[in-house]
C-alpha positions as CSV (number, residue, x, y, z in Angstrom):
1,X,46.7,-7.7,143.4
2,X,49.5,-6.7,141.4
3,X,50.9,-3.1,141.9
4,X,49.5,-0.6,139.4
5,X,51.8,0.5,137.1
6,X,52.5,4.5,136.9
7,X,52.1,6.0,133.5
8,X,55.3,6.9,132.0
9,X,54.0,10.6,131.6
10,X,53.6,10.9,135.2
11,X,57.0,9.6,136.0
12,X,58.4,12.4,133.5
13,X,56.7,15.2,135.4
14,X,59.0,16.0,138.1
15,X,61.7,16.1,135.4
16,X,60.2,18.5,133.5
17,X,59.2,20.5,136.4
18,X,63.0,20.6,137.2
19,X,63.9,21.6,133.7
20,X,61.2,24.5,133.9
21,X,62.6,25.9,137.1
22,X,66.2,25.7,135.5
23,X,64.9,27.3,132.6
24,X,63.0,30.2,134.6
25,X,66.1,30.6,136.4
26,X,68.2,31.0,133.3
27,X,65.7,33.3,132.0
28,X,65.8,35.7,134.9
29,X,69.7,35.7,134.9
30,X,69.3,36.3,131.2
31,X,67.0,39.2,131.5
32,X,69.2,40.7,134.2
33,X,72.3,40.5,132.1
34,X,70.1,42.2,129.2
35,X,69.4,44.8,131.6
36,X,72.7,45.4,132.8
37,X,73.8,45.5,129.3
38,X,71.2,48.0,128.7
39,X,72.5,50.2,131.7
40,X,75.9,49.9,130.6
41,X,75.1,51.0,127.1
42,X,73.2,54.1,128.4
43,X,76.0,55.1,130.7
44,X,78.4,54.7,127.6
45,X,76.6,56.8,125.5
46,X,76.2,59.4,128.4
47,X,79.8,59.4,129.0
48,X,80.4,59.5,125.1
49,X,77.9,62.2,124.9
50,X,79.3,64.3,127.6
51,X,83.0,63.8,126.2
52,X,81.7,65.0,122.7
53,X,80.3,67.9,124.2
54,X,83.5,68.8,126.3
55,X,85.5,68.2,123.2
56,X,82.9,70.5,121.4
57,X,83.4,73.1,124.0
58,X,87.3,73.1,124.1
59,X,87.2,72.9,120.3
60,X,84.8,75.9,120.5
61,X,86.8,77.9,122.6
62,X,89.9,77.1,121.0
63,X,88.4,78.5,118.0
64,X,87.2,81.5,119.6
65,X,90.7,82.3,120.8
66,X,92.0,81.5,117.0
67,X,89.7,84.1,115.9
68,X,90.4,86.6,118.6
69,X,94.0,86.5,117.5
70,X,92.8,86.4,113.8
71,X,91.1,89.9,114.7
72,X,94.3,91.2,116.3
73,X,96.0,90.4,113.2
74,X,93.7,92.9,111.6
75,X,94.4,95.4,113.8
76,X,98.0,95.1,113.9
77,X,98.1,95.3,110.1
78,X,96.1,98.3,110.0
79,X,98.5,100.1,112.5
80,X,101.5,99.2,110.6
81,X,99.6,100.5,107.2
82,X,98.6,103.4,108.9
83,X,102.1,104.3,110.4
84,X,103.7,103.7,107.1
85,X,101.3,106.0,105.6
86,X,102.1,108.8,108.0
87,X,105.7,108.7,107.3
88,X,105.4,108.5,103.6
89,X,103.1,111.6,103.9
90,X,105.3,113.4,105.9
91,X,108.1,112.9,103.2
92,X,106.3,113.8,100.5
93,X,104.6,116.7,102.7
94,X,101.0,115.7,101.9
95,X,98.2,115.8,104.5
96,X,95.9,113.5,103.3
97,X,96.3,110.4,100.9
98,X,92.8,108.7,101.1
99,X,94.6,105.3,101.6
100,X,92.9,102.5,103.5
101,X,89.7,104.3,104.1
102,X,88.3,101.8,101.4
103,X,90.9,99.0,100.5
104,X,89.3,95.7,100.1
105,X,92.6,94.4,98.6
106,X,94.4,95.1,102.1
107,X,91.6,94.4,104.3
108,X,89.2,91.8,102.9
109,X,89.0,88.2,103.6
110,X,92.8,88.0,104.4
111,X,93.9,84.6,104.9
112,X,95.6,83.6,107.9
113,X,96.3,80.3,109.5
114,X,92.8,78.0,110.0
115,X,90.8,81.4,109.2
116,X,90.7,85.1,107.8
117,X,90.4,88.4,109.1
118,X,88.4,91.6,108.0
119,X,88.9,95.3,108.8
120,X,85.6,96.7,108.0
121,X,83.4,99.9,108.6
122,X,80.0,101.4,107.7
123,X,79.9,103.7,105.0
124,X,78.3,106.9,105.4
125,X,75.3,108.0,103.3
126,X,77.4,109.6,101.0
127,X,79.6,106.7,100.6
128,X,76.6,104.5,99.9
129,X,75.7,103.4,103.6
130,X,77.1,100.0,102.9
131,X,79.9,97.6,104.4
132,X,83.3,99.2,103.5
133,X,86.6,97.3,103.9
134,X,88.9,99.9,105.5
135,X,89.4,102.0,108.7
136,X,87.6,105.4,109.7
137,X,88.9,108.3,111.3
138,X,88.0,110.1,114.5
139,X,88.5,113.7,112.9
140,X,85.6,113.1,110.2
141,X,83.5,113.0,113.4
142,X,81.9,115.9,116.0
143,X,84.1,115.8,119.2
144,X,81.6,116.1,122.2
145,X,84.1,117.3,124.4
146,X,85.0,120.1,122.3
147,X,81.6,121.2,120.3
148,X,79.5,124.1,121.4
149,X,75.5,124.1,121.6
150,X,75.4,125.3,118.2
151,X,77.5,122.5,116.7
152,X,75.6,120.0,119.1
153,X,72.3,121.6,117.8
154,X,72.8,120.4,114.0
155,X,72.7,116.9,115.0
156,X,69.5,115.3,113.9
157,X,66.8,115.3,116.6
158,X,68.9,117.5,119.2
159,X,66.9,119.8,121.3
160,X,68.8,123.0,122.9
161,X,67.9,121.5,126.2
162,X,69.6,118.4,125.4
163,X,72.4,120.1,123.6
164,X,72.9,122.1,126.8
165,X,72.8,119.4,129.3
166,X,75.5,117.7,127.2
167,X,77.9,120.9,127.7
168,X,76.7,121.3,131.2
169,X,77.9,117.5,132.3
170,X,81.6,118.2,131.2
171,X,81.4,121.5,133.1
172,X,81.0,123.9,130.1
173,X,78.7,126.3,131.9
174,X,80.0,126.9,135.4
175,X,76.8,128.9,136.4
176,X,74.5,125.8,135.7
177,X,76.6,123.1,137.5
178,X,74.9,123.4,140.8
179,X,71.6,123.1,139.3
180,X,72.7,120.0,137.2
181,X,74.4,118.3,140.1
182,X,70.9,118.8,142.2
183,X,69.0,117.4,139.2
184,X,71.4,114.0,138.9
185,X,71.4,113.8,142.9
186,X,67.8,113.4,142.9
187,X,68.1,110.3,140.5
188,X,67.8,106.8,141.7
189,X,70.4,105.7,142.1
190,X,71.8,109.4,142.4
191,X,75.3,110.3,140.5
192,X,77.1,113.6,140.0
193,X,78.2,115.1,136.8
194,X,81.5,114.3,135.5
195,X,82.5,118.1,135.2
196,X,85.4,117.0,132.7
197,X,85.5,115.7,129.5
198,X,83.7,112.5,128.4
199,X,85.9,109.4,128.7
200,X,83.5,107.6,126.1
201,X,80.8,108.4,123.9
202,X,78.4,106.0,125.8
203,X,79.0,108.3,128.6
204,X,76.3,110.5,127.2
205,X,74.0,107.9,128.4
206,X,74.0,109.4,131.7
207,X,73.1,112.9,130.5
208,X,69.9,114.1,131.1
209,X,67.4,113.2,128.3
210,X,69.6,111.5,126.2
211,X,68.1,108.1,125.9
212,X,69.4,104.9,124.1
213,X,67.5,105.3,120.9
214,X,68.7,108.9,120.3
215,X,72.6,108.0,120.9
216,X,72.9,104.5,119.5
217,X,69.8,104.2,117.2
218,X,69.6,100.8,116.0
219,X,73.3,100.2,116.6
220,X,73.2,99.3,120.3
221,X,76.7,97.6,120.0
222,X,78.0,100.8,118.4
223,X,80.1,99.2,115.6
224,X,78.1,100.8,112.9
225,X,77.3,97.1,111.3
226,X,73.7,96.6,112.7
227,X,73.7,92.8,112.0
228,X,74.7,91.8,115.8
229,X,72.5,89.8,118.1
230,X,69.8,92.0,119.4
231,X,69.9,94.8,116.6
232,X,67.1,95.2,114.4
233,X,68.8,94.7,110.7
234,X,70.1,91.3,110.1
235,X,72.1,91.9,106.9
236,X,75.5,93.6,107.4
237,X,75.6,94.7,104.0
238,X,72.3,96.4,104.0
239,X,72.7,100.4,103.6
240,X,71.8,102.5,106.5
241,X,71.3,105.9,106.8
242,X,72.5,108.3,109.7
243,X,69.4,107.9,112.1
244,X,69.8,104.3,112.1
245,X,73.4,104.8,113.8
246,X,72.0,107.7,116.2
247,X,74.0,110.5,117.4
248,X,77.0,108.2,118.1
249,X,77.8,107.5,114.2
250,X,78.8,111.3,114.2
251,X,80.4,111.6,117.7
252,X,83.7,111.1,119.2
253,X,86.1,112.1,122.3
254,X,89.3,111.1,120.8
255,X,89.8,113.4,117.8
256,X,92.9,115.5,117.9
257,X,95.9,116.6,115.5
258,X,99.2,118.0,116.1
259,X,99.8,121.8,115.6
260,X,102.3,121.1,112.7
261,X,102.4,121.1,109.1
262,X,102.2,118.2,106.4
263,X,105.9,117.6,106.9
264,X,105.6,117.5,110.6
265,X,107.5,120.8,111.0
266,X,106.4,123.3,113.6
267,X,104.2,125.9,112.0
268,X,104.8,129.5,112.4
269,X,103.0,131.6,114.7
270,X,101.7,134.5,112.9
271,X,100.4,136.2,116.0
272,X,104.1,136.0,117.8
273,X,106.5,135.6,115.1
274,X,109.0,138.0,114.2
275,X,109.8,139.4,110.7
276,X,112.5,136.9,110.2
277,X,110.6,134.1,111.0
278,X,107.8,135.4,108.7
279,X,110.1,135.8,106.0
280,X,111.0,132.1,106.2
281,X,107.8,131.0,105.1
282,X,108.0,130.5,101.3
283,X,106.2,133.4,99.4
284,X,106.4,136.2,102.5
285,X,108.6,139.0,101.4
286,X,109.8,141.5,103.6
287,X,107.1,144.3,102.7
288,X,104.7,141.5,103.6
289,X,106.2,140.6,107.1
290,X,106.5,143.9,108.0
291,X,102.7,144.4,107.2
292,X,101.7,141.6,109.4
293,X,103.7,142.8,112.3
294,X,102.1,146.5,112.1
295,X,98.7,144.8,111.4
296,X,98.8,142.7,114.3
297,X,99.9,145.5,116.7
298,X,96.3,147.0,116.3
299,X,94.2,143.5,115.7
300,X,94.8,140.2,117.0
301,X,94.6,137.2,114.8
302,X,91.7,135.3,115.8
303,X,92.7,132.6,113.1
304,X,94.8,132.2,110.1
305,X,92.3,133.3,108.0
306,X,92.4,137.0,109.6
307,X,95.7,137.2,107.3
308,X,93.3,137.8,104.4
309,X,92.6,141.4,106.0
310,X,96.0,142.6,106.2
311,X,96.8,145.7,104.4
312,X,100.1,147.6,103.2
313,X,102.0,150.0,105.9
314,X,102.1,152.3,102.8
315,X,98.5,152.1,101.4
316,X,97.5,155.5,100.5
317,X,94.0,157.1,101.5
318,X,92.8,155.9,98.1
319,X,93.4,152.6,99.1
320,X,96.3,151.9,96.3
321,X,98.5,149.1,97.3
322,X,102.3,149.5,96.8
323,X,103.6,146.6,98.0
324,X,103.9,143.2,97.3
325,X,100.8,141.1,97.4
326,X,102.1,137.7,96.3
327,X,100.8,137.8,92.8
328,X,97.4,138.0,94.0
329,X,94.4,140.4,92.5
330,X,93.2,141.0,96.1
331,X,93.0,145.1,95.7
332,X,94.3,146.3,99.0
333,X,95.7,143.5,100.9
334,X,99.2,142.1,101.2
335,X,98.1,138.6,101.2
336,X,96.0,137.3,98.3
337,X,93.8,134.4,98.3
338,X,96.5,132.4,96.0
339,X,99.4,133.0,98.4
340,X,97.1,132.3,101.3
341,X,96.2,129.0,100.1
342,X,99.9,128.0,99.4
343,X,101.0,128.8,102.7
344,X,98.0,128.1,105.1
345,X,99.2,124.8,106.2
346,X,102.5,126.3,107.5
347,X,101.3,129.2,109.6
348,X,99.1,129.1,113.0
349,X,97.6,131.7,115.6
350,X,97.5,128.7,118.3
351,X,100.3,128.3,120.6
352,X,99.0,124.7,121.6
353,X,100.9,121.8,120.3
354,X,97.7,119.9,120.3
355,X,94.5,120.6,118.6
356,X,91.8,118.5,119.8
357,X,88.4,118.4,118.1
358,X,89.7,119.3,114.6
359,X,87.2,118.3,111.9
360,X,89.3,117.0,108.7
361,X,87.6,118.3,105.7
362,X,88.8,115.8,103.6
363,X,87.1,112.8,105.3
364,X,83.9,114.5,107.3
365,X,80.5,113.9,106.0
366,X,77.4,116.0,105.6
367,X,75.9,115.5,108.5
368,X,79.4,116.5,110.4
369,X,80.0,119.3,108.2
370,X,77.1,121.2,108.9
371,X,77.6,121.2,112.5
372,X,80.6,123.9,111.6
373,X,79.3,127.3,111.9
374,X,77.8,129.0,109.0
375,X,77.9,126.1,106.8
376,X,74.6,124.9,105.4
377,X,73.7,121.7,104.0
378,X,74.2,123.2,100.4
379,X,78.0,124.3,101.3
380,X,78.6,121.1,103.0
381,X,78.0,119.0,100.0
382,X,79.8,121.3,97.8
383,X,82.9,120.5,100.2
384,X,82.2,117.0,99.6
385,X,81.8,117.5,95.8
386,X,85.1,119.4,95.7
387,X,87.3,117.0,97.3
388,X,85.6,114.4,95.0
389,X,86.0,116.0,91.8
390,X,88.9,118.3,92.5
391,X,91.0,116.1,94.8
392,X,92.0,116.1,98.4
393,X,92.0,119.5,100.1
394,X,95.8,120.2,100.3
395,X,95.2,122.5,103.2
396,X,92.4,124.3,104.9
397,X,93.1,127.4,103.0
398,X,91.7,125.5,99.7
399,X,88.0,125.7,101.4
400,X,88.4,129.3,99.8
401,X,87.8,127.3,96.2
402,X,84.7,125.9,97.5
403,X,81.5,127.5,95.6
404,X,79.3,129.5,98.4
405,X,81.9,129.2,101.0
406,X,82.7,132.8,101.5
407,X,85.7,134.4,103.4
408,X,83.4,135.4,106.4
409,X,82.2,131.7,106.8
410,X,86.0,130.7,106.2
411,X,87.2,132.9,108.9
412,X,84.5,131.2,111.5
413,X,85.6,127.6,110.4
414,X,89.3,128.1,109.9
415,X,90.3,127.5,113.8
416,X,87.8,124.2,113.8
417,X,89.1,122.4,110.8
418,X,92.0,120.1,109.4
419,X,93.3,118.7,106.4
420,X,94.8,115.8,108.2
421,X,93.7,112.9,110.4
422,X,96.1,111.2,112.9
423,X,93.2,109.4,115.1
424,X,92.1,106.1,113.7
425,X,89.2,103.8,114.4
426,X,89.9,99.8,113.6
427,X,87.2,97.4,113.6
428,X,88.5,93.9,113.1
429,X,86.6,90.5,112.8
430,X,88.3,87.5,113.0
431,X,86.6,84.4,111.6
432,X,87.7,80.5,111.6
433,X,86.7,79.1,108.2
434,X,85.5,76.0,109.1
435,X,83.3,76.2,111.9
436,X,82.6,80.1,111.3
437,X,83.7,81.1,114.9
438,X,84.1,85.0,115.0
439,X,85.5,87.5,117.3
440,X,85.5,91.4,116.8
441,X,87.9,94.0,118.1
442,X,87.8,97.9,117.7
443,X,90.7,99.8,118.7
444,X,91.1,103.6,118.5
445,X,94.6,104.7,117.9
446,X,96.7,107.7,117.4
447,X,99.2,107.4,114.6
448,X,102.1,110.0,115.3
449,X,105.3,110.1,113.5
450,X,107.2,108.6,116.2
451,X,104.8,106.4,117.9
452,X,101.3,104.6,117.9
453,X,99.3,105.1,121.2
454,X,96.4,103.0,122.1
455,X,93.4,105.1,123.1
456,X,90.8,103.1,123.5
457,X,90.1,98.8,123.0
458,X,86.9,96.9,122.9
459,X,86.2,93.2,122.2
460,X,83.0,91.6,121.0
461,X,81.6,88.1,121.7
462,X,79.6,86.9,118.4
């Protein structure tokens, strides 16, 4: 029987199986290659993302550095302008010019390189309570190291117990020091009161019963802006009242002025000067000088205001005045009010070269002015109104022009006030325009006629 022929389909089957196997093998290789490509893509994407993040970090760090130097530029500009102003005022024998406290032309959005800087502060309630472009001064604040319990007691929400604890912290009451030390030693962790001047306003948080809410209010960063992270006000330009800034808004540890006149010359000490030195003061005649010397032999001058009480040597029993009174109408006195206001800046009763804690009557707000003895809120407002309408006070003697401020009140406050500031708080913010990176620096500086001294420095990351 002839052999049976194998169908063509059967003959092709091994070939098809071989092809299928080859295709399967190639498909597996392709899938493997695709997986490898996918993994490589993920790796590349990851590397690129990491590189991008690294670049952003580096760029952000670089922007922060540039913002820092922009803020530093604001500090340097403010210092230079204040120093020049101090020189100009001394040449013109002027205690206060009011320059640079509100000066948007000099301090707002000043362009430099890739960004801008602003020197800014929060205005007091009598200034509107909003952001002002300019500097502030420490002499407009109450110095916690020199204030007594009566002055501290005028601060909003201040109690007598807390005021006493503040005084005892820096050793103001030696008899209470032992009890205070025992209280702080019993805390966890224990610590001792400083028994010396406060170094910063924030140190008050270590004093018994002083809470962050009382000291700082909403201003946890103590810069007056209330727009930083963690604070309750998200609008830097929103107006605020003194309670929002706490006690710290009105306190300082740095205020001090030199015991010199507006020209920078040493004042004549009416307590110790001889007749010739007294006559060197313009307006003081020989009879007035003699009367001053005779008067202080029986009455020690407590302040320059006591000069208003000096009577002539040859005053008769009826009180008639026979000597020169400087052209004033004050009956029975050798130094009348008009003459006193002319010479007040050139005289002193203090032998110290430095006068810490003096409050500037040209810049202090109502909440600080009421801390002065005898000054009510009405009188404080009258002081502010007088300098706003009549111009800045040339010297402290011109307080006698203020309605309601009597000579008795003036005698109390004369040793505590000044018409000039020398210590300034400069808050500068640098910002990169393209990215918005910001940095703030706050410096407190003393501006002398021959130098600029840095008292404190703080940088804030934003």
